[in-house]
SENU-10231 format. One record per atom (N, C-alpha, C): x, y, z. Coordinates in nm, 3 decimals. Each point is the difference from the previous one (the first is absolute). Example, Ala and Ser with C-alpha at 12.3 -4.5 7.8 and 13.67 -1.06 7.14 Angstrom:
2
+---------+---------+---------+
!      xx !      yy !      zz !
+---------+---------+---------+
!   1.319 !  -0.569 !   0.780 !
!  -0.089 !   0.119 !   0.000 !
!   0.090 !   0.120 !   0.000 !
!  -0.035 !   0.105 !  -0.072 !
!   0.082 !   0.119 !   0.006 !
!  -0.077 !   0.109 !   0.073 !
+---------+---------+---------+
***
This chain:
85
+---------+---------+---------+
!      xx !      yy !      zz !
+---------+---------+---------+
!   7.042 !   4.529 !   6.149 !
!   0.033 !  -0.136 !   0.035 !
!   0.082 !  -0.059 !  -0.113 !
!   0.112 !  -0.057 !   0.032 !
!   0.091 !  -0.054 !  -0.100 !
!  -0.038 !  -0.143 !  -0.037 !
!   0.042 !  -0.040 !  -0.117 !
!  -0.023 !  -0.137 !  -0.045 !
!   0.088 !  -0.095 !   0.082 !
!  -0.049 !  -0.121 !   0.027 !
!   0.081 !  -0.097 !   0.075 !
!   0.122 !  -0.042 !  -0.083 !
!   0.110 !  -0.022 !   0.069 !
!   0.122 !  -0.042 !  -0.070 !
!  -0.007 !  -0.149 !  -0.031 !
!   0.104 !  -0.053 !  -0.061 !
!   0.003 !  -0.140 !  -0.040 !
!  -0.011 !  -0.095 !   0.117 !
!   0.073 !   0.028 !   0.108 !
!  -0.005 !  -0.090 !   0.115 !
!  -0.138 !   0.004 !   0.067 !
!  -0.064 !   0.117 !   0.001 !
!  -0.135 !   0.010 !   0.058 !
!  -0.101 !  -0.076 !  -0.085 !
!   0.016 !   0.006 !  -0.131 !
!  -0.090 !  -0.076 !  -0.088 !
!   0.016 !  -0.149 !   0.021 !
!   0.123 !  -0.048 !   0.017 !
!   0.022 !  -0.142 !   0.027 !
!  -0.064 !  -0.042 !   0.132 !
!   0.011 !   0.083 !   0.099 !
!  -0.061 !  -0.030 !   0.130 !
!  -0.152 !  -0.008 !  -0.013 !
!  -0.060 !   0.095 !  -0.072 !
!  -0.145 !  -0.001 !  -0.021 !
!  -0.041 !  -0.126 !  -0.077 !
!   0.075 !  -0.034 !  -0.104 !
!  -0.031 !  -0.120 !  -0.078 !
!   0.011 !  -0.125 !   0.086 !
!   0.100 !  -0.007 !   0.086 !
!   0.016 !  -0.114 !   0.089 !
!  -0.117 !  -0.014 !   0.096 !
!  -0.049 !   0.110 !   0.053 !
!  -0.115 !  -0.005 !   0.090 !
!  -0.125 !  -0.047 !  -0.074 !
!  -0.018 !   0.046 !  -0.123 !
!  -0.115 !  -0.042 !  -0.080 !
!   0.006 !  -0.149 !  -0.026 !
!   0.119 !  -0.053 !  -0.032 !
!   0.014 !  -0.143 !  -0.025 !
!  -0.033 !  -0.080 !   0.128 !
!   0.047 !   0.050 !   0.115 !
!  -0.029 !  -0.070 !   0.126 !
!  -0.150 !   0.002 !   0.033 !
!  -0.066 !   0.111 !  -0.027 !
!  -0.142 !   0.012 !   0.033 !
!  -0.089 !  -0.083 !  -0.092 !
!   0.027 !   0.006 !  -0.130 !
!  -0.091 !  -0.062 !  -0.096 !
!   0.051 !  -0.130 !  -0.058 !
!   0.127 !  -0.025 !   0.006 !
!   0.055 !  -0.121 !  -0.060 !
!   0.033 !   0.024 !  -0.147 !
!   0.096 !  -0.075 !  -0.050 !
!   0.048 !   0.021 !  -0.137 !
!  -0.106 !  -0.037 !  -0.104 !
!  -0.091 !  -0.091 !   0.033 !
!  -0.099 !  -0.043 !  -0.098 !
!  -0.113 !   0.102 !  -0.018 !
!  -0.027 !   0.080 !   0.101 !
!  -0.110 !   0.097 !  -0.008 !
!   0.041 !   0.131 !  -0.068 !
!   0.127 !   0.030 !  -0.006 !
!   0.045 !   0.129 !  -0.055 !
!  -0.041 !   0.018 !  -0.146 !
!   0.017 !  -0.100 !  -0.089 !
!  -0.046 !   0.020 !  -0.139 !
!  -0.150 !   0.028 !  -0.010 !
!  -0.078 !  -0.066 !   0.085 !
!  -0.145 !   0.024 !  -0.001 !
!  -0.032 !   0.141 !   0.047 !
!   0.070 !   0.045 !   0.103 !
!  -0.020 !   0.137 !   0.048 !
!   0.038 !   0.102 !  -0.106 !
!   0.112 !  -0.023 !  -0.068 !
!   0.045 !   0.093 !  -0.104 !
!  -0.098 !   0.002 !  -0.118 !
!  -0.053 !  -0.117 !  -0.035 !
!  -0.097 !  -0.008 !  -0.109 !
!  -0.127 !   0.076 !   0.035 !
!  -0.049 !  -0.018 !   0.122 !
!  -0.120 !   0.072 !   0.043 !
!   0.023 !   0.151 !   0.004 !
!   0.118 !   0.041 !   0.047 !
!   0.033 !   0.142 !   0.004 !
!   0.006 !   0.058 !  -0.142 !
!   0.062 !  -0.074 !  -0.092 !
!   0.009 !   0.046 !  -0.139 !
!  -0.136 !   0.013 !  -0.065 !
!  -0.087 !  -0.097 !   0.024 !
!  -0.136 !   0.005 !  -0.057 !
!  -0.078 !   0.118 !   0.058 !
!   0.018 !   0.026 !   0.128 !
!  -0.068 !   0.113 !   0.063 !
!   0.045 !   0.133 !  -0.059 !
!   0.130 !   0.015 !  -0.019 !
!   0.054 !   0.124 !  -0.058 !
!  -0.048 !   0.016 !  -0.143 !
!   0.002 !  -0.109 !  -0.077 !
!  -0.044 !   0.005 !  -0.140 !
!  -0.148 !   0.038 !  -0.008 !
!  -0.081 !  -0.057 !   0.087 !
!  -0.143 !   0.032 !   0.003 !
!  -0.022 !   0.146 !   0.037 !
!   0.075 !   0.049 !   0.097 !
!  -0.012 !   0.139 !   0.042 !
!   0.036 !   0.095 !  -0.114 !
!   0.110 !  -0.028 !  -0.070 !
!   0.042 !   0.085 !  -0.112 !
!  -0.105 !  -0.001 !  -0.111 !
!  -0.059 !  -0.118 !  -0.026 !
!  -0.103 !  -0.010 !  -0.104 !
!  -0.120 !   0.086 !   0.035 !
!  -0.044 !  -0.006 !   0.125 !
!  -0.115 !   0.080 !   0.043 !
!   0.032 !   0.150 !  -0.006 !
!   0.120 !   0.037 !   0.035 !
!   0.039 !   0.142 !  -0.007 !
!  -0.001 !   0.047 !  -0.145 !
!   0.048 !  -0.084 !  -0.092 !
!   0.002 !   0.037 !  -0.141 !
!  -0.142 !   0.012 !  -0.054 !
!  -0.090 !  -0.089 !   0.043 !
!  -0.139 !   0.005 !  -0.044 !
!  -0.069 !   0.127 !   0.049 !
!   0.032 !   0.043 !   0.122 !
!  -0.061 !   0.121 !   0.055 !
!   0.048 !   0.124 !  -0.072 !
!   0.126 !   0.001 !  -0.049 !
!   0.055 !   0.117 !  -0.065 !
!  -0.035 !   0.008 !  -0.148 !
!  -0.048 !  -0.108 !  -0.059 !
!  -0.032 !  -0.002 !  -0.142 !
!  -0.118 !   0.091 !  -0.028 !
!   0.000 !   0.069 !  -0.115 !
!  -0.115 !   0.083 !  -0.035 !
!  -0.124 !  -0.086 !  -0.020 !
!  -0.118 !   0.058 !   0.019 !
!  -0.125 !  -0.078 !  -0.007 !
!  -0.019 !  -0.071 !  -0.133 !
!   0.053 !   0.053 !  -0.110 !
!  -0.023 !  -0.063 !  -0.130 !
!   0.075 !  -0.132 !  -0.012 !
!   0.110 !  -0.018 !   0.075 !
!   0.075 !  -0.124 !  -0.009 !
!  -0.041 !  -0.100 !   0.106 !
!  -0.077 !   0.042 !   0.099 !
!  -0.046 !  -0.093 !   0.102 !
!  -0.110 !  -0.087 !  -0.057 !
!  -0.035 !  -0.102 !   0.073 !
!  -0.105 !  -0.092 !  -0.045 !
!  -0.129 !   0.077 !  -0.021 !
!  -0.062 !  -0.022 !  -0.114 !
!  -0.122 !   0.072 !  -0.033 !
!  -0.117 !  -0.061 !   0.076 !
!  -0.087 !   0.088 !   0.049 !
!  -0.118 !  -0.045 !   0.069 !
!  -0.117 !  -0.002 !  -0.097 !
!  -0.111 !  -0.056 !   0.043 !
!  -0.117 !  -0.007 !  -0.087 !
!  -0.074 !   0.133 !  -0.004 !
!   0.034 !   0.091 !   0.093 !
!  -0.067 !   0.130 !   0.001 !
!   0.057 !   0.088 !  -0.111 !
!  -0.087 !   0.078 !  -0.060 !
!   0.046 !   0.096 !  -0.099 !
!  -0.014 !   0.139 !   0.060 !
!   0.093 !   0.083 !  -0.032 !
!  -0.001 !   0.136 !   0.052 !
!  -0.050 !   0.092 !  -0.111 !
!  -0.107 !   0.075 !   0.029 !
!  -0.052 !   0.092 !  -0.098 !
!   0.086 !   0.125 !  -0.004 !
!   0.006 !   0.060 !  -0.118 !
!   0.075 !   0.125 !  -0.014 !
!  -0.077 !   0.111 !   0.070 !
!   0.071 !   0.099 !   0.053 !
!  -0.069 !   0.110 !   0.067 !
!  -0.093 !   0.072 !  -0.098 !
!  -0.115 !   0.039 !   0.049 !
!  -0.097 !   0.068 !  -0.085 !
!   0.035 !   0.147 !  -0.010 !
!  -0.015 !   0.054 !  -0.118 !
!   0.029 !   0.141 !  -0.023 !
!  -0.123 !   0.081 !   0.036 !
!   0.020 !   0.111 !   0.066 !
!  -0.109 !   0.088 !   0.040 !
!  -0.004 !   0.115 !  -0.099 !
!  -0.118 !   0.020 !  -0.057 !
!  -0.015 !   0.109 !  -0.096 !
!  -0.026 !   0.129 !   0.076 !
!   0.060 !   0.109 !  -0.045 !
!  -0.024 !   0.127 !   0.069 !
!  -0.145 !   0.044 !  -0.022 !
!  -0.058 !   0.055 !   0.103 !
!  -0.138 !   0.045 !  -0.011 !
!  -0.004 !   0.138 !  -0.063 !
!  -0.114 !   0.034 !  -0.054 !
!  -0.012 !   0.129 !  -0.068 !
!  -0.015 !   0.114 !   0.100 !
!  -0.047 !  -0.028 !   0.120 !
!  -0.013 !   0.105 !   0.101 !
!   0.113 !  -0.013 !   0.101 !
!   0.064 !   0.107 !   0.026 !
!   0.110 !   0.000 !   0.095 !
!  -0.051 !   0.043 !   0.137 !
!   0.048 !  -0.064 !   0.103 !
!  -0.038 !   0.035 !   0.136 !
!   0.118 !   0.067 !   0.067 !
!  -0.024 !   0.118 !   0.051 !
!   0.105 !   0.073 !   0.068 !
!  -0.029 !  -0.006 !   0.149 !
!   0.097 !  -0.042 !   0.075 !
!  -0.014 !  -0.010 !   0.144 !
!   0.095 !   0.101 !   0.062 !
!  -0.056 !   0.086 !   0.083 !
!   0.082 !   0.098 !   0.069 !
!   0.016 !  -0.042 !   0.145 !
!   0.117 !   0.020 !   0.050 !
!   0.024 !  -0.033 !   0.140 !
!  -0.018 !   0.126 !   0.083 !
!  -0.055 !  -0.012 !   0.119 !
!  -0.018 !   0.118 !   0.084 !
!   0.136 !   0.054 !   0.045 !
!   0.009 !   0.132 !   0.000 !
!   0.125 !   0.064 !   0.043 !
!  -0.004 !   0.019 !   0.151 !
!   0.111 !  -0.027 !   0.060 !
!   0.011 !   0.023 !   0.145 !
!   0.018 !   0.150 !   0.022 !
!  -0.083 !   0.055 !   0.083 !
!   0.011 !   0.141 !   0.029 !
!   0.086 !   0.015 !   0.125 !
!   0.107 !   0.074 !  -0.017 !
!   0.094 !   0.019 !   0.110 !
!  -0.013 !   0.144 !   0.045 !
!  -0.022 !   0.018 !   0.128 !
!  -0.009 !   0.137 !   0.053 !
!   0.141 !   0.053 !   0.020 !
!   0.022 !   0.115 !  -0.052 !
!   0.130 !   0.063 !   0.016 !
!  -0.011 !   0.108 !   0.109 !
!   0.098 !   0.007 !   0.085 !
!  -0.002 !   0.097 !   0.109 !
!   0.057 !   0.132 !  -0.042 !
+---------+---------+---------+
***
């Protein structure tokens, strides 16, 4: 789909002016700009690493290290017996 040419953009702008009136257009543009700005801010917050995001009151404990046991357990898997002809 191609971008609208200059005359098509003027026609679209004229229809918008007729529908909403010249006084409402700045308010519509302001609301649209605030919505886009808010959306971009939320997207940036979601992509930020956890250390830069707002800190919560919860603390995360470090993973506990498991010490190797002195006795080793060996587990054998049963072998499938295949009959050969």
